[in-house]
N, CA, C and O atoms as a GROMACS GRO file, in nm:
protein
  480
    1MET      N    1   0.086  -0.118   0.002
    1MET     CA    2   0.001  -0.009  -0.010
    1MET      C    3   0.089   0.130  -0.003
    1MET      O    4   0.177   0.148   0.081
    2LYS      N    5   0.056   0.212  -0.091
    2LYS     CA    6   0.132   0.337  -0.090
    2LYS      C    7   0.103   0.437   0.018
    2LYS      O    8  -0.007   0.447   0.072
    3GLU      N    9   0.196   0.502   0.044
    3GLU     CA   10   0.178   0.624   0.149
    3GLU      C   11   0.053   0.702   0.119
    3GLU      O   12   0.039   0.732   0.000
    4ARG      N   13  -0.036   0.739   0.197
    4ARG     CA   14  -0.143   0.820   0.178
    4ARG      C   15  -0.097   0.978   0.166
    4ARG      O   16   0.000   1.027   0.225
    5ALA      N   17  -0.179   1.042   0.084
    5ALA     CA   18  -0.176   1.187   0.065
    5ALA      C   19  -0.202   1.250   0.205
    5ALA      O   20  -0.286   1.195   0.276
    6ARG      N   21  -0.141   1.354   0.248
    6ARG     CA   22  -0.169   1.429   0.368
    6ARG      C   23  -0.241   1.535   0.333
    6ARG      O   24  -0.194   1.591   0.234
    7PRO      N   25  -0.356   1.593   0.385
    7PRO     CA   26  -0.421   1.709   0.363
    7PRO      C   27  -0.337   1.840   0.413
    7PRO      O   28  -0.264   1.830   0.511
    8PRO      N   29  -0.350   1.951   0.350
    8PRO     CA   30  -0.268   2.065   0.409
    8PRO      C   31  -0.319   2.081   0.560
    8PRO      O   32  -0.434   2.064   0.601
    9ALA      N   33  -0.217   2.116   0.626
    9ALA     CA   34  -0.198   2.134   0.769
    9ALA      C   35  -0.327   2.239   0.802
    9ALA      O   36  -0.398   2.222   0.901
   10ASP      N   37  -0.344   2.334   0.722
   10ASP     CA   38  -0.449   2.437   0.747
   10ASP      C   39  -0.589   2.414   0.698
   10ASP      O   40  -0.675   2.502   0.706
   11ILE      N   41  -0.615   2.291   0.645
   11ILE     CA   42  -0.737   2.272   0.590
   11ILE      C   43  -0.848   2.264   0.694
   11ILE      O   44  -0.824   2.218   0.806
   12THR      N   45  -0.971   2.308   0.658
   12THR     CA   46  -1.082   2.310   0.763
   12THR      C   47  -1.148   2.165   0.743
   12THR      O   48  -1.134   2.101   0.639
   13PRO      N   49  -1.208   2.129   0.834
   13PRO     CA   50  -1.297   2.010   0.843
   13PRO      C   51  -1.404   2.026   0.717
   13PRO      O   52  -1.431   1.925   0.652
   14PHE      N   53  -1.454   2.128   0.688
   14PHE     CA   54  -1.570   2.148   0.581
   14PHE      C   55  -1.490   2.116   0.457
   14PHE      O   56  -1.540   2.042   0.373
   15GLU      N   57  -1.363   2.170   0.438
   15GLU     CA   58  -1.303   2.160   0.304
   15GLU      C   59  -1.264   1.995   0.294
   15GLU      O   60  -1.275   1.930   0.190
   16PHE      N   61  -1.217   1.944   0.418
   16PHE     CA   62  -1.165   1.799   0.413
   16PHE      C   63  -1.279   1.711   0.386
   16PHE      O   64  -1.263   1.618   0.308
   17PHE      N   65  -1.387   1.729   0.439
   17PHE     CA   66  -1.504   1.622   0.422
   17PHE      C   67  -1.580   1.642   0.302
   17PHE      O   68  -1.627   1.545   0.243
   18THR      N   69  -1.598   1.770   0.257
   18THR     CA   70  -1.681   1.789   0.131
   18THR      C   71  -1.584   1.802   0.008
   18THR      O   72  -1.636   1.795  -0.103
   19ARG      N   73  -1.467   1.817   0.016
   19ARG     CA   74  -1.390   1.823  -0.122
   19ARG      C   75  -1.272   1.730  -0.119
   19ARG      O   76  -1.259   1.633  -0.193
   20TRP      N   77  -1.180   1.770  -0.018
   20TRP     CA   78  -1.056   1.690  -0.010
   20TRP      C   79  -1.050   1.540  -0.027
   20TRP      O   80  -0.992   1.483  -0.119
   21ALA      N   81  -1.129   1.472   0.089
   21ALA     CA   82  -1.136   1.345   0.092
   21ALA      C   83  -1.206   1.275  -0.033
   21ALA      O   84  -1.151   1.181  -0.090
   22PRO      N   85  -1.321   1.322  -0.071
   22PRO     CA   86  -1.373   1.262  -0.197
   22PRO      C   87  -1.287   1.277  -0.321
   22PRO      O   88  -1.279   1.189  -0.407
   23GLU      N   89  -1.226   1.389  -0.327
   23GLU     CA   90  -1.112   1.397  -0.443
   23GLU      C   91  -1.023   1.297  -0.447
   23GLU      O   92  -0.996   1.236  -0.551
   24GLN      N   93  -0.963   1.271  -0.317
   24GLN     CA   94  -0.855   1.202  -0.288
   24GLN      C   95  -0.894   1.034  -0.334
   24GLN      O   96  -0.815   0.962  -0.396
   25VAL      N   97  -1.013   0.997  -0.293
   25VAL     CA   98  -1.060   0.863  -0.319
   25VAL      C   99  -1.108   0.858  -0.472
   25VAL      O  100  -1.092   0.750  -0.529
   26ALA      N  101  -1.163   0.960  -0.544
   26ALA     CA  102  -1.173   0.962  -0.683
   26ALA      C  103  -1.062   0.940  -0.770
   26ALA      O  104  -1.069   0.893  -0.883
   27ALA      N  105  -0.952   0.981  -0.705
   27ALA     CA  106  -0.815   0.977  -0.792
   27ALA      C  107  -0.726   0.859  -0.747
   27ALA      O  108  -0.612   0.840  -0.790
   28ASP      N  109  -0.783   0.787  -0.664
   28ASP     CA  110  -0.706   0.654  -0.620
   28ASP      C  111  -0.778   0.539  -0.631
   28ASP      O  112  -0.871   0.509  -0.557
   29GLU      N  113  -0.728   0.461  -0.739
   29GLU     CA  114  -0.799   0.329  -0.792
   29GLU      C  115  -0.801   0.244  -0.686
   29GLU      O  116  -0.903   0.177  -0.670
   30GLU      N  117  -0.687   0.227  -0.589
   30GLU     CA  118  -0.669   0.142  -0.469
   30GLU      C  119  -0.780   0.159  -0.372
   30GLU      O  120  -0.842   0.062  -0.328
   31ARG      N  121  -0.808   0.288  -0.336
   31ARG     CA  122  -0.897   0.320  -0.231
   31ARG      C  123  -1.039   0.295  -0.292
   31ARG      O  124  -1.130   0.258  -0.218
   32ARG      N  125  -1.058   0.313  -0.413
   32ARG     CA  126  -1.205   0.291  -0.474
   32ARG      C  127  -1.225   0.144  -0.457
   32ARG      O  128  -1.333   0.098  -0.419
   33GLY      N  129  -1.121   0.069  -0.485
   33GLY     CA  130  -1.137  -0.065  -0.491
   33GLY      C  131  -1.165  -0.128  -0.352
   33GLY      O  132  -1.235  -0.229  -0.344
   34ARG      N  133  -1.111  -0.071  -0.247
   34ARG     CA  134  -1.145  -0.089  -0.104
   34ARG      C  135  -1.295  -0.079  -0.076
   34ARG      O  136  -1.360  -0.161  -0.010
   35ILE      N  137  -1.342   0.032  -0.134
   35ILE     CA  138  -1.484   0.063  -0.110
   35ILE      C  139  -1.573  -0.030  -0.171
   35ILE      O  140  -1.676  -0.073  -0.118
   36GLY      N  141  -1.526  -0.063  -0.293
   36GLY     CA  142  -1.595  -0.165  -0.382
   36GLY      C  143  -1.748  -0.151  -0.405
   36GLY      O  144  -1.785  -0.048  -0.461
   37GLU      N  145  -1.840  -0.242  -0.369
   37GLU     CA  146  -1.972  -0.223  -0.375
   37GLU      C  147  -2.043  -0.185  -0.236
   37GLU      O  148  -2.166  -0.179  -0.223
   38ALA      N  149  -1.946  -0.158  -0.127
   38ALA     CA  150  -2.006  -0.136  -0.010
   38ALA      C  151  -2.072  -0.009   0.014
   38ALA      O  152  -2.018   0.089  -0.037
   39GLU      N  153  -2.175   0.010   0.080
   39GLU     CA  154  -2.245   0.130   0.107
   39GLU      C  155  -2.257   0.163   0.256
   39GLU      O  156  -2.304   0.082   0.335
   40ALA      N  157  -2.220   0.268   0.288
   40ALA     CA  158  -2.221   0.313   0.441
   40ALA      C  159  -2.235   0.453   0.444
   40ALA      O  160  -2.195   0.521   0.349
   41THR      N  161  -2.290   0.509   0.552
   41THR     CA  162  -2.302   0.642   0.592
   41THR      C  163  -2.232   0.678   0.705
   41THR      O  164  -2.267   0.617   0.806
   42LEU      N  165  -2.144   0.759   0.716
   42LEU     CA  166  -2.056   0.810   0.836
   42LEU      C  167  -2.086   0.940   0.881
   42LEU      O  168  -2.103   1.029   0.797
   43GLU      N  169  -2.095   0.965   1.001
   43GLU     CA  170  -2.102   1.100   1.059
   43GLU      C  171  -1.991   1.125   1.145
   43GLU      O  172  -1.955   1.051   1.236
   44PHE      N  173  -1.936   1.245   1.110
   44PHE     CA  174  -1.826   1.297   1.173
   44PHE      C  175  -1.860   1.417   1.265
   44PHE      O  176  -1.922   1.508   1.211
   45GLU      N  177  -1.828   1.431   1.393
   45GLU     CA  178  -1.845   1.527   1.472
   45GLU      C  179  -1.722   1.568   1.513
   45GLU      O  180  -1.656   1.501   1.592
   46VAL      N  181  -1.677   1.684   1.464
   46VAL     CA  182  -1.544   1.751   1.488
   46VAL      C  183  -1.572   1.858   1.605
   46VAL      O  184  -1.626   1.964   1.574
   47THR      N  185  -1.538   1.832   1.727
   47THR     CA  186  -1.588   1.949   1.821
   47THR      C  187  -1.466   2.050   1.838
   47THR      O  188  -1.348   2.024   1.814
   48GLY      N  189  -1.514   2.164   1.882
   48GLY     CA  190  -1.424   2.277   1.920
   48GLY      C  191  -1.445   2.377   1.820
   48GLY      O  192  -1.523   2.356   1.727
   49ASP      N  193  -1.377   2.491   1.832
   49ASP     CA  194  -1.403   2.608   1.735
   49ASP      C  195  -1.346   2.580   1.591
   49ASP      O  196  -1.227   2.560   1.563
   50GLY      N  197  -1.450   2.583   1.507
   50GLY     CA  198  -1.394   2.552   1.354
   50GLY      C  199  -1.449   2.416   1.322
   50GLY      O  200  -1.432   2.375   1.207
   51GLY      N  201  -1.506   2.349   1.398
   51GLY     CA  202  -1.551   2.192   1.392
   51GLY      C  203  -1.681   2.209   1.328
   51GLY      O  204  -1.722   2.309   1.268
   52GLY      N  205  -1.749   2.086   1.352
   52GLY     CA  206  -1.900   2.077   1.328
   52GLY      C  207  -1.926   1.937   1.280
   52GLY      O  208  -1.838   1.850   1.289
   53PHE      N  209  -2.059   1.910   1.224
   53PHE     CA  210  -2.093   1.790   1.186
   53PHE      C  211  -2.081   1.757   1.027
   53PHE      O  212  -2.122   1.842   0.948
   54TYR      N  213  -2.034   1.654   0.985
   54TYR     CA  214  -2.016   1.623   0.841
   54TYR      C  215  -2.070   1.476   0.830
   54TYR      O  216  -2.064   1.391   0.919
   55THR      N  217  -2.120   1.463   0.714
   55THR     CA  218  -2.176   1.327   0.667
   55THR      C  219  -2.096   1.277   0.540
   55THR      O  220  -2.084   1.345   0.438
   56VAL      N  221  -2.045   1.158   0.557
   56VAL     CA  222  -1.974   1.089   0.445
   56VAL      C  223  -2.050   0.988   0.389
   56VAL      O  224  -2.099   0.906   0.467
   57ARG      N  225  -2.069   0.977   0.272
   57ARG     CA  226  -2.150   0.847   0.204
   57ARG      C  227  -2.062   0.778   0.127
   57ARG      O  228  -2.001   0.844   0.044
   58MET      N  229  -2.040   0.655   0.134
   58MET     CA  230  -1.971   0.560   0.059
   58MET      C  231  -2.045   0.469  -0.014
   58MET      O  232  -2.123   0.393   0.043
   59GLU      N  233  -2.030   0.467  -0.147
   59GLU     CA  234  -2.109   0.370  -0.236
   59GLU      C  235  -2.047   0.370  -0.373
   59GLU      O  236  -2.009   0.469  -0.435
   60ARG      N  237  -2.043   0.226  -0.416
   60ARG     CA  238  -2.005   0.194  -0.534
   60ARG      C  239  -1.874   0.268  -0.579
   60ARG      O  240  -1.868   0.327  -0.687
   61GLY      N  241  -1.766   0.260  -0.484
   61GLY     CA  242  -1.639   0.300  -0.503
   61GLY      C  243  -1.614   0.452  -0.488
   61GLY      O  244  -1.502   0.502  -0.500
   62ALA      N  245  -1.727   0.523  -0.461
   62ALA     CA  246  -1.709   0.660  -0.446
   62ALA      C  247  -1.735   0.717  -0.310
   62ALA      O  248  -1.791   0.647  -0.225
   63VAL      N  249  -1.698   0.837  -0.285
   63VAL     CA  250  -1.728   0.899  -0.148
   63VAL      C  251  -1.770   1.038  -0.178
   63VAL      O  252  -1.707   1.105  -0.259
   64ARG      N  253  -1.880   1.087  -0.111
   64ARG     CA  254  -1.945   1.200  -0.109
   64ARG      C  255  -1.937   1.270   0.036
   64ARG      O  256  -1.952   1.202   0.138
   65GLY      N  257  -1.916   1.390   0.039
   65GLY     CA  258  -1.925   1.451   0.175
   65GLY      C  259  -2.026   1.565   0.177
   65GLY      O  260  -2.054   1.630   0.076
   66ALA      N  261  -2.082   1.585   0.303
   66ALA     CA  262  -2.178   1.720   0.296
   66ALA      C  263  -2.158   1.747   0.448
   66ALA      O  264  -2.126   1.665   0.534
   67GLU      N  265  -2.185   1.883   0.463
   67GLU     CA  266  -2.207   1.941   0.601
   67GLU      C  267  -2.334   1.910   0.652
   67GLU      O  268  -2.434   1.903   0.581
   68GLY      N  269  -2.334   1.888   0.789
   68GLY     CA  270  -2.452   1.842   0.880
   68GLY      C  271  -2.450   1.705   0.919
   68GLY      O  272  -2.380   1.620   0.865
   69PRO      N  273  -2.533   1.685   1.018
   69PRO     CA  274  -2.538   1.536   1.070
   69PRO      C  275  -2.604   1.447   0.979
   69PRO      O  276  -2.686   1.493   0.899
   70ALA      N  277  -2.576   1.320   0.981
   70ALA     CA  278  -2.652   1.199   0.924
   70ALA      C  279  -2.782   1.188   0.988
   70ALA      O  280  -2.789   1.201   1.110
   71GLU      N  281  -2.888   1.163   0.916
   71GLU     CA  282  -3.014   1.103   0.951
   71GLU      C  283  -3.003   0.983   1.020
   71GLU      O  284  -3.037   0.974   1.138
   72GLN      N  285  -2.947   0.873   0.942
   72GLN     CA  286  -2.907   0.759   1.005
   72GLN      C  287  -2.765   0.722   0.952
   72GLN      O  288  -2.736   0.731   0.832
   73ALA      N  289  -2.677   0.678   1.051
   73ALA     CA  290  -2.537   0.664   1.025
   73ALA      C  291  -2.507   0.516   1.063
   73ALA      O  292  -2.562   0.459   1.157
   74ASP      N  293  -2.415   0.460   0.981
   74ASP     CA  294  -2.355   0.330   1.026
   74ASP      C  295  -2.264   0.335   1.111
   74ASP      O  296  -2.249   0.242   1.190
   75LEU      N  297  -2.188   0.442   1.112
   75LEU     CA  298  -2.076   0.474   1.226
   75LEU      C  299  -2.062   0.628   1.230
   75LEU      O  300  -2.047   0.708   1.138
   76ARG      N  301  -2.073   0.649   1.378
   76ARG     CA  302  -2.057   0.793   1.414
   76ARG      C  303  -1.930   0.809   1.487
   76ARG      O  304  -1.898   0.737   1.582
   77VAL      N  305  -1.850   0.918   1.436
   77VAL     CA  306  -1.710   0.927   1.489
   77VAL      C  307  -1.703   1.088   1.555
   77VAL      O  308  -1.726   1.190   1.490
   78ARG      N  309  -1.668   1.083   1.690
   78ARG     CA  310  -1.644   1.218   1.741
   78ARG      C  311  -1.494   1.232   1.778
   78ARG      O  312  -1.425   1.137   1.815
   79VAL      N  313  -1.452   1.352   1.765
   79VAL     CA  314  -1.328   1.384   1.767
   79VAL      C  315  -1.306   1.531   1.788
   79VAL      O  316  -1.382   1.603   1.723
   80ASP      N  317  -1.210   1.596   1.870
   80ASP     CA  318  -1.198   1.736   1.886
   80ASP      C  319  -1.097   1.756   1.773
   80ASP      O  320  -1.028   1.668   1.721
   81LEU      N  321  -1.102   1.907   1.737
   81LEU     CA  322  -1.041   1.949   1.628
   81LEU      C  323  -0.868   1.928   1.637
   81LEU      O  324  -0.799   1.895   1.541
   82ALA      N  325  -0.823   1.951   1.762
   82ALA     CA  326  -0.679   1.924   1.769
   82ALA      C  327  -0.641   1.791   1.743
   82ALA      O  328  -0.540   1.770   1.674
   83THR      N  329  -0.722   1.676   1.800
   83THR     CA  330  -0.694   1.539   1.761
   83THR      C  331  -0.704   1.513   1.622
   83THR      O  332  -0.616   1.447   1.566
   84TRP      N  333  -0.810   1.561   1.553
   84TRP     CA  334  -0.841   1.545   1.427
   84TRP      C  335  -0.726   1.592   1.324
   84TRP      O  336  -0.697   1.525   1.224
   85ARG      N  337  -0.660   1.722   1.362
   85ARG     CA  338  -0.556   1.761   1.282
   85ARG      C  339  -0.420   1.674   1.311
   85ARG      O  340  -0.341   1.648   1.221
   86GLU      N  341  -0.403   1.636   1.435
   86GLU     CA  342  -0.294   1.543   1.456
   86GLU      C  343  -0.308   1.416   1.374
   86GLU      O  344  -0.208   1.372   1.318
   87LEU      N  345  -0.433   1.350   1.363
   87LEU     CA  346  -0.461   1.225   1.294
   87LEU      C  347  -0.438   1.248   1.148
   87LEU      O  348  -0.385   1.158   1.082
   88ASN      N  349  -0.476   1.374   1.086
   88ASN     CA  350  -0.446   1.407   0.947
   88ASN      C  351  -0.300   1.416   0.929
   88ASN      O  352  -0.247   1.368   0.828
   89ALA      N  353  -0.228   1.476   1.026
   89ALA     CA  354  -0.084   1.493   1.002
   89ALA      C  355   0.006   1.367   1.006
   89ALA      O  356   0.115   1.356   0.950
   90GLY      N  357  -0.058   1.271   1.084
   90GLY     CA  358   0.008   1.142   1.098
   90GLY      C  359   0.092   1.144   1.226
   90GLY      O  360   0.172   1.054   1.249
   91THR      N  361   0.075   1.240   1.304
   91THR     CA  362   0.153   1.255   1.446
   91THR      C  363   0.081   1.172   1.537
   91THR      O  364   0.150   1.133   1.631
   92LEU      N  365  -0.036   1.133   1.535
   92LEU     CA  366  -0.114   1.048   1.620
   92LEU      C  367  -0.171   0.942   1.530
   92LEU      O  368  -0.206   0.960   1.413
   93SER      N  369  -0.177   0.828   1.600
   93SER     CA  370  -0.243   0.714   1.531
   93SER      C  371  -0.392   0.701   1.579
   93SER      O  372  -0.428   0.741   1.690
   94ALA      N  373  -0.470   0.647   1.494
   94ALA     CA  374  -0.616   0.619   1.556
   94ALA      C  375  -0.626   0.541   1.671
   94ALA      O  376  -0.701   0.574   1.764
   95PRO      N  377  -0.542   0.420   1.673
   95PRO     CA  378  -0.542   0.339   1.809
   95PRO      C  379  -0.511   0.406   1.914
   95PRO      O  380  -0.576   0.393   2.018
   96GLU      N  381  -0.395   0.496   1.902
   96GLU     CA  382  -0.354   0.560   2.038
   96GLU      C  383  -0.443   0.667   2.070
   96GLU      O  384  -0.455   0.705   2.186
   97ALA      N  385  -0.516   0.726   1.964
   97ALA     CA  386  -0.622   0.836   2.010
   97ALA      C  387  -0.737   0.756   2.074
   97ALA      O  388  -0.783   0.800   2.180
   98LEU      N  389  -0.790   0.639   2.020
   98LEU     CA  390  -0.881   0.563   2.091
   98LEU      C  391  -0.835   0.534   2.232
   98LEU      O  392  -0.911   0.575   2.320
   99LEU      N  393  -0.727   0.474   2.271
   99LEU     CA  394  -0.671   0.437   2.398
   99LEU      C  395  -0.664   0.575   2.485
   99LEU      O  396  -0.688   0.569   2.605
  100ARG      N  397  -0.636   0.683   2.430
  100ARG     CA  398  -0.629   0.809   2.516
  100ARG      C  399  -0.768   0.866   2.525
  100ARG      O  400  -0.782   0.975   2.579
  101ARG      N  401  -0.862   0.807   2.480
  101ARG     CA  402  -1.011   0.851   2.467
  101ARG      C  403  -1.028   0.994   2.401
  101ARG      O  404  -1.106   1.079   2.444
  102ARG      N  405  -0.952   1.008   2.300
  102ARG     CA  406  -0.953   1.131   2.227
  102ARG      C  407  -1.035   1.114   2.091
  102ARG      O  408  -1.060   1.212   2.021
  103LEU      N  409  -1.072   0.999   2.062
  103LEU     CA  410  -1.143   0.951   1.942
  103LEU      C  411  -1.250   0.853   1.988
  103LEU      O  412  -1.219   0.755   2.056
  104HIS      N  413  -1.377   0.879   1.951
  104HIS     CA  414  -1.483   0.798   1.978
  104HIS      C  415  -1.574   0.745   1.862
  104HIS      O  416  -1.618   0.818   1.773
  105PHE      N  417  -1.595   0.632   1.870
  105PHE     CA  418  -1.674   0.561   1.762
  105PHE      C  419  -1.803   0.504   1.829
  105PHE      O  420  -1.800   0.458   1.943
  106HIS      N  421  -1.918   0.507   1.753
  106HIS     CA  422  -2.038   0.461   1.790
  106HIS      C  423  -2.105   0.396   1.668
  106HIS      O  424  -2.151   0.472   1.582
  107GLY      N  425  -2.114   0.256   1.650
  107GLY     CA  426  -2.200   0.190   1.530
  107GLY      C  427  -2.101   0.078   1.509
  107GLY      O  428  -2.044   0.010   1.596
  108ASN      N  429  -2.090   0.070   1.359
  108ASN     CA  430  -2.027  -0.045   1.296
  108ASN      C  431  -1.874  -0.050   1.327
  108ASN      O  432  -1.795   0.022   1.266
  109TRP      N  433  -1.837  -0.137   1.426
  109TRP     CA  434  -1.688  -0.137   1.443
  109TRP      C  435  -1.596  -0.174   1.332
  109TRP      O  436  -1.484  -0.126   1.312
  110LEU      N  437  -1.662  -0.275   1.253
  110LEU     CA  438  -1.568  -0.310   1.137
  110LEU      C  439  -1.545  -0.190   1.048
  110LEU      O  440  -1.433  -0.155   1.010
  111LEU      N  441  -1.653  -0.134   1.020
  111LEU     CA  442  -1.632  -0.003   0.935
  111LEU      C  443  -1.526   0.098   0.993
  111LEU      O  444  -1.452   0.164   0.921
  112ALA      N  445  -1.525   0.103   1.133
  112ALA     CA  446  -1.433   0.190   1.188
  112ALA      C  447  -1.286   0.146   1.179
  112ALA      O  448  -1.191   0.222   1.162
  113ILE      N  449  -1.280   0.013   1.194
  113ILE     CA  450  -1.138  -0.034   1.172
  113ILE      C  451  -1.090  -0.016   1.015
  113ILE      O  452  -0.972   0.014   0.993
  114LYS      N  453  -1.170  -0.033   0.922
  114LYS     CA  454  -1.138  -0.009   0.790
  114LYS      C  455  -1.136   0.135   0.740
  114LYS      O  456  -1.088   0.163   0.630
  115LEU      N  457  -1.196   0.242   0.835
  115LEU     CA  458  -1.195   0.375   0.790
  115LEU      C  459  -1.059   0.446   0.741
  115LEU      O  460  -1.057   0.525   0.646
  116HIS      N  461  -0.960   0.412   0.806
  116HIS     CA  462  -0.830   0.472   0.767
  116HIS      C  463  -0.782   0.424   0.625
  116HIS      O  464  -0.708   0.491   0.554
  117LEU      N  465  -0.829   0.310   0.593
  117LEU     CA  466  -0.801   0.252   0.458
  117LEU      C  467  -0.870   0.324   0.346
  117LEU      O  468  -0.819   0.338   0.235
  118ILE      N  469  -0.992   0.370   0.380
  118ILE     CA  470  -1.091   0.433   0.300
  118ILE      C  471  -1.057   0.575   0.277
  118ILE      O  472  -1.032   0.612   0.162
  119LEU      N  473  -1.054   0.657   0.374
  119LEU     CA  474  -1.048   0.789   0.392
  119LEU      C  475  -0.898   0.834   0.395
  119LEU      O  476  -0.854   0.937   0.344
  120GLY      N  477  -0.827   0.738   0.462
  120GLY     CA  478  -0.671   0.761   0.459
  120GLY      C  479  -0.624   0.829   0.563
  120GLY      O  480  -0.503   0.852   0.572
   0.00000   0.00000   0.00000
């Protein structure tokens, strides 16, 4: 697996979920293949100043993102803005964030385990 692209350090959650992540998946055949025919709705709550709710829909090898909470989500992820930035930068791993209780999942844990393989 090739090293994943890192978003710009100053990217906002809005830009990341609605533009950057969907574009990265669309441009990466390997990631699209990981999604395959899977269909799932994920809700991300980024807490703190500049955060918000974002819905990511995966289906047929594509990812779409939108601002706002999901009506029904297969997986809900809650993270504070500082932790979200550290995860994006690669200075903190998801398992470490979970152990430190800085990252919270509710819903499909199998999807949570695969999340980094999809969004990156």
